[in-house]
N, C-alpha and C positions, 0 to 999 in steps of 0.2 A: 760763917754763912751769911749773917746779916750784913757784914761789911762788904762782901761780894755783891749782894743785892743792892746795897747803897751805891756802890761804884757803878754797877750796871745801870741803875736808875739815873745816875748823873749823866752818863753818856747818852742815854735815850733823850733826856731833857736837853742836852747840849745840841743834839742833832736837830730837834724840832724848834729850838729857840736860838739858833746860832747867829741870828741877825741882831740880837740884843747885845748891848755892850757889856763886857766883863773884863776886869783887870786882874781877877784872881786866879789866873792859870798857873798850875804847878810848873816849876822850872826844872825840866828834865834835859840833861845833856847826854847825848849818845857818843861814847868814846871808847877807846881800847881799855880793857880792864888792867889795872895796875898789877894784878897777880892772878894766877890761874885759879879757876873755879869761882871767881867772884862775878856776880850778876849786877850788883848795884852797891853804891856807897852814899851815905847821907850823913855828913859829919863823921862821927865815930861809929855810926851804925853801918854794919855790913850785911848784905844779903847774898848768900851763896846760890849757885845754880841748883844745888841739892834742895835747899829750902824752897826755891822758886818752883820746882817741878813736883815737890811733895804733894800728893793728893790729886794731881792732875796727870799722872803718868799715862793712864789709859787714853785720855783725850788727846794727849800729845802724840802717842803712838798711832791712834786712828787717823789723825790728820797727816802725819808723816807717811802712813801707809797709802793714803789716797794719792799723795804726790808721787810716791814710788810707783803705784799702779798706773798712773797716767804716763809716766816716763817709760815704764816697761811695755805698755801697750803700743806706744809710739815707736819704741825700739823694735818691737816685733813686726810692726807694719813696715818699717824701713828695711828690715832684713828680708822680708818677703818680697818687697818691691825690687830690691837690688838682686836677689836671687833669681827673680823672673827675668830681669834685664840681662843677667849673665847667661841665660839659657839661649842657645842658638835658635831654638824653635820660636822664640819671642819675636824674631825679626818681622817687622811690618804689622805687628799686632799691638793693640792697646793693652794696658794691664787688665782691664775688664774682659777683653776678648780672650786673652791668654788664660785668665782665671776660668772662664766658662768652658774653654776648649780642652784644657789639660788638667784642671784641678777639680772643679765642681760640676762638670758637665753631666756626670752619670748619677748625680744625687736625685733620689726619688723617695717619696713617702707613700707607703702602702697602707691599705685598710688595716692590716695587722698592726702597723706602727701606731695608727690613730687609736685603735681600740686599746692597745697596751697603755698608751698615754692616758686615756680616759679612765681606765681601770686603776692605774697607779695614783692618779690625782683624785680619785673617788668623785668624779663629776657625776651628779645625778642624771639619770637618763632623760628626765623631763626637761633638763636644761640644754640638751643636745639639739641643735637646729643647724640649718645650712650655714648660717653666719658664724656660729661657734666652731663648726667643723673647719671652715675656711681659715679662721684665726689659728686653730690648732695646727692645721697643715702648714701655714706660713711659719709658725714658730718652729715646728719640727724640721722644715726645710732649712731654716736659718741655722739650727743646731747642727744638722748634718753637714751643711756647707762649712761651718767652722771646724767640725771634726775632720773634714776632707782637707782643709787648708793645713791643719795641724799635722795630719798624716803625711802630706806632701813635704812640709818643712822638716818633719822628723826624718824622712828619707834623705833629704838634701843635707842634713847636718849629721847623718849617721856616722860618717867617716871623718868628719871635720866639725867637731862641736863648736858652738858659738861661745866665745869668751866674753862674759859680761862683766863690766867694771863698775856697775852701779852698786852702791852699798844698800843692803836691805835694812830697813828700820828695825831696831831691836825691840822685841816685845818686852813690856815691863814685867819684872819678876818680883814676887812678893813671898814673904815668909808665912805660909798658910799652915796652921797647925791642924792636924787630923783629930787629935784628942781621942774621945771615945765615940766618934762618929761611926755609923755602920760601914763595914768594909767588905768587899768581895775581891777575890784574887789572892795572889801570893803576898803575904804580909811583909816579906823581905824583898819584894820586887824593887828593881832599880828605879822604876818610874811610878810615881804616885799621881793619880788624877783626883782632884777634889772638885766635886760638883756642888754648886749652890743652886737649888731648884725649888719649884713651887708645884705642888700636885694638881693645882687647878689651871695651870698655865699650858695652853695648847702647844706652844713652842718647846716647852720642857718635855712634853710627850714625844715630840720629834727627836729631842735630845737623847731619849732612851734608845732610839734606833742607832744613833752614833756610838753610844757606849757599847751596845751589842756588837757593832762592827769592830770596835777596838778590841773587845774581849775575844772575838773570833780570830782576829788577825794576830794578836800578840800573846794571847793566853796568859801564862804565869809570869810573863815579863812585865806586867803592869798590875797595879792594884787600884781599885776604885773606892773612894770615900764619898759619902753623901752627907751634905749639910742642908738644913732647911732655910729657905729665904722666901716665906709666904708673902706675897704682895698684898697691901692693905685693901685693894679693891676686889680681891678674890675672897669672897666671904667665907668659903668653906676650906680655904687653903691651910689656915693655921690649925684647924681641927684635924685635917688630914695629916698634917705634919706631926701633931701629937700622937695620932693613931699609929703612924710609922714607928715612933719611938716606943710606944706601948708594945708593939710587935717585937721590936729589938730586944726588949727585956727577956723574951723567950728565945733569943738567938739571932745573930745577924742573918742567918738564912731565912728566918721567919720575916725579918724586915724586908728583905729583897723580894720575897714572894708577895707580900702585901703591896710593896712598891710597884711591882709589875701590874698587879691587879688594879690598883688605883689609877695608874696611867692608862691602862687599857680601856677603861670606861670612866671618864671624868664627870659623868652625870650622877655617879653613885658615891658621892663624898659626904652625904648627910650621915648623921650619927648611926641611925638604924642600918643603913647600907654598909657602913664601915664594920659594924659588929657582925653583920651577916657575912661579909667577905672574910673577916678573921676566922669565923667559925668554919667556913667552907675550906679554909686553908689548913685546918687542923690545929689552930692555936687554942690554948686554954681560954675558953670564953669568959669564965668567971674573972680571971686575972685581967684579961684584956679589957673587958667591959668596965671593971672597977677603975682601972687606970685611965680609960678614956673619959668616964663620967666625972672623975675628979680633976680632969685637965692636969694630970700629974706632971707632964713635961713641958708645961707652958713656959717656965723660966728657961729651960734648956733651948727651946725654939727661939726665944728672945735673945739668948746668948749667941746662937748661930747667926741671927740677923745682925747683931752688933759686930761680931767678928768678920762677917762678910763686908759690912760697910767700911771697916778699917782697912780692908785690902782692895777696895775699889769696886765692889759689887754694886751695880746700879740697876741691873735688870736680870731676868732669868731666861734661860739658864746661863750661868757663868761658870767656866771651868778654869782650873789651874793645873797645868801639866808641869810637875816639879816646880811649881811656883809661877810658871809663865801663863799669863792670862789669855784666855780665849773667850770672847763675848759672843753668846748666841750658839744655836745648834749648827755649827759650821760643818762643811763636808768632812768626811773621814780623812781626806788628803791633808787638810789643814792640821789635824791632830797628828797624823803620821809624820809630817815634816819635823815636828818638835820631838815626838817620841823617838824617832830614828836618831836624831841628833843626841838626845840624852843617852840612848842605849850605846852609842858609839864613842861616848866620852870615856 
């Protein structure tokens, strides 16, 4: 890590002081590799592509995904434009005129749509004013127009699918051990999802909604394992992680009950509130309180953190679907794509 910082500092220094003379530049020659899998050679020293990418697999994937998404969006735009051009009704109309007349002309946003959005996003009533309403309306119109374009294109490609020859970037895959982590679902399921999470992280709370969606959709086809990754700036996160493991001592089902309660109200992660929550869920208070007071599972939480770092966890929540990394509380569709692939293998 220090070497990376040093190299990074060198390049920053070089950018700002590039006008000064320097004869000490590294001699790098870019040429075809003498053998497959080799990234660089320095005398008898060889560096392979596997060594080069080790530890930065996630960053590489994320950048490759950005490039793929740019190409895919452009491809979709070109297909829509060419499909419009091929429609006899397009004659004499610009693309925008055709779009308004035949694809998005009927898009409207009702008061019901507005109220539903405000309720779902939990926007406080005191924040609602004419300007906010107009912004919400513009956003919803944009969303509905995109949906209308997708529906139009779906109809156009119904009998003749678009063959796409772009290669999707491959998600990095890691060997993530479940160990004695709390589990729910079928222990013999073909798909295992390991989540690294933080009980004080608001994005992790949203991640529970994704897990609930996966459980409802796939049932016993998947199992979920939970590992702790409390972030250092969340002062109550580690204590909550220890509390979860204290609950697990009385059964995985007790862990998941406390897990749900902690995420449902992240303002109640102080020690007294955790003890109160455990009691309300029917846990043995004496055992739980003693475990929490002694910080009994501190070392186990630290072990989870270290195991997470080894497989590329840098933020929460981070999920591994049969080892394939998903960073953040992504939509259910992102998980389903991987889960379906794994189930069909």
